[in-house]
C-alpha positions as CSV (number, residue, x, y, z in Angstrom):
1,X,-8.2,9.9,-27.2
2,X,-9.8,11.1,-24.0
3,X,-8.0,11.1,-20.7
4,X,-9.8,8.9,-18.3
5,X,-9.5,9.0,-14.5
6,X,-7.8,5.8,-13.3
7,X,-9.4,4.0,-10.5
8,X,-6.7,3.3,-7.9
9,X,-6.7,0.0,-6.1
10,X,-5.5,-0.6,-2.6
11,X,-2.5,-2.4,-4.0
12,X,-1.7,0.6,-6.2
13,X,-1.9,2.9,-3.2
14,X,0.3,0.7,-1.1
15,X,3.0,0.6,-3.8
16,X,2.9,4.3,-4.5
17,X,3.0,5.3,-0.9
18,X,5.8,2.7,-0.3
19,X,7.9,4.4,-3.0
20,X,7.1,7.8,-1.5
21,X,8.3,6.6,1.9
22,X,11.5,5.3,0.3
23,X,12.2,8.8,-0.9
24,X,11.7,10.1,2.6
25,X,14.0,7.5,4.1
26,X,16.7,8.4,1.5
27,X,16.2,12.2,2.1
28,X,16.7,11.7,5.9
29,X,19.7,9.5,5.3
30,X,21.3,12.2,3.1
31,X,20.4,14.8,5.7
32,X,22.2,13.1,8.5
33,X,25.1,11.9,6.4
34,X,26.4,15.5,6.0
35,X,26.9,14.9,2.3
36,X,25.5,18.4,1.5
37,X,25.3,21.6,3.5
38,X,22.5,21.9,6.0
39,X,20.2,24.8,5.1
40,X,17.3,25.0,7.6
41,X,15.1,26.9,5.2
42,X,15.6,24.4,2.5
43,X,14.9,21.5,4.8
44,X,11.8,23.2,6.1
45,X,10.5,23.8,2.6
46,X,11.2,20.2,1.6
47,X,9.5,18.8,4.6
48,X,6.5,21.1,4.1
49,X,6.1,19.9,0.5
50,X,6.4,16.2,1.5
51,X,3.8,16.7,4.3
52,X,1.4,18.1,1.8
53,X,1.9,15.1,-0.4
54,X,1.6,12.8,2.6
55,X,-1.7,14.3,3.5
56,X,-3.0,13.5,0.0
57,X,-2.0,9.9,0.5
58,X,-3.9,9.9,3.8
59,X,-7.0,11.2,2.0
60,X,-6.8,8.5,-0.6
61,X,-6.4,5.9,2.1
62,X,-9.5,7.1,3.9
63,X,-11.5,6.7,0.6
64,X,-10.0,3.4,-0.2
65,X,-10.6,2.0,3.3
66,X,-14.3,2.5,2.8
67,X,-14.4,1.0,-0.7
68,X,-11.8,-1.7,-0.8
69,X,-11.5,-3.3,2.7
70,X,-14.6,-5.4,2.4
71,X,-12.5,-8.2,1.0
72,X,-9.7,-10.2,2.7
73,X,-6.2,-9.0,1.8
74,X,-3.7,-11.5,0.5
75,X,-1.0,-12.4,3.0
76,X,1.7,-10.5,1.2
77,X,-0.4,-7.4,0.7
78,X,-1.4,-7.4,4.3
79,X,2.2,-7.7,5.4
80,X,3.3,-4.9,3.2
81,X,0.4,-2.7,4.4
82,X,1.3,-3.4,8.1
83,X,5.0,-2.6,7.3
84,X,3.9,0.6,5.5
85,X,1.9,1.7,8.6
86,X,4.9,1.0,10.8
87,X,7.2,2.9,8.5
88,X,4.8,5.8,8.4
89,X,4.8,6.0,12.2
90,X,8.6,6.1,12.3
91,X,8.8,8.7,9.4
92,X,6.3,10.9,11.2
93,X,8.3,10.8,14.4
94,X,11.4,11.7,12.4
95,X,9.6,14.6,10.7
96,X,8.4,15.9,14.1
97,X,11.9,15.6,15.6
98,X,13.5,17.5,12.7
99,X,10.8,20.2,13.0
100,X,11.5,20.4,16.7
101,X,15.2,21.0,15.9
102,X,14.5,23.5,13.2
103,X,12.3,25.5,15.5
104,X,15.5,26.5,17.4
105,X,17.4,27.2,14.2
106,X,15.1,29.3,12.2
107,X,13.7,32.9,12.4
108,X,10.2,34.1,13.2
109,X,8.9,33.8,9.7
110,X,10.0,30.2,9.3
111,X,8.6,29.4,12.7
112,X,5.1,30.3,11.4
113,X,5.6,27.7,8.7
114,X,6.6,25.1,11.3
115,X,3.1,25.3,12.8
116,X,1.6,24.7,9.4
117,X,3.8,21.8,8.7
118,X,3.5,19.8,11.9
119,X,2.0,16.4,11.3
120,X,0.1,14.0,13.4
121,X,0.4,10.3,12.7
122,X,-2.6,9.1,10.8
123,X,-4.8,6.5,12.4
124,X,-4.9,3.5,10.1
125,X,-7.5,0.9,10.7
């Protein structure tokens, strides 16, 4: 049986990105709860990987917005999309604050990575 590319719908994207955001929220809760030792290098690498994934979600959204927004969203879907955008703005602010704090704590090599990782909030339409 051949592998076929799956066409992702806006609803699929919303649900996948929502789950990804849930992982971010849990990660930051664990980070501030002091349940595990704070290793700036590990935190930086984790954030770097999550930012890469986040940018892929943004790229999918840009594609989906051109293809799938010609129809009216159902009320529930529109509410979840708006909540997702708000959460993304808050998570982006949190990431940038953590990166700001890490810039004081890490060495020169890690600081180079900080500039690669910084993230601007996406503009969602």
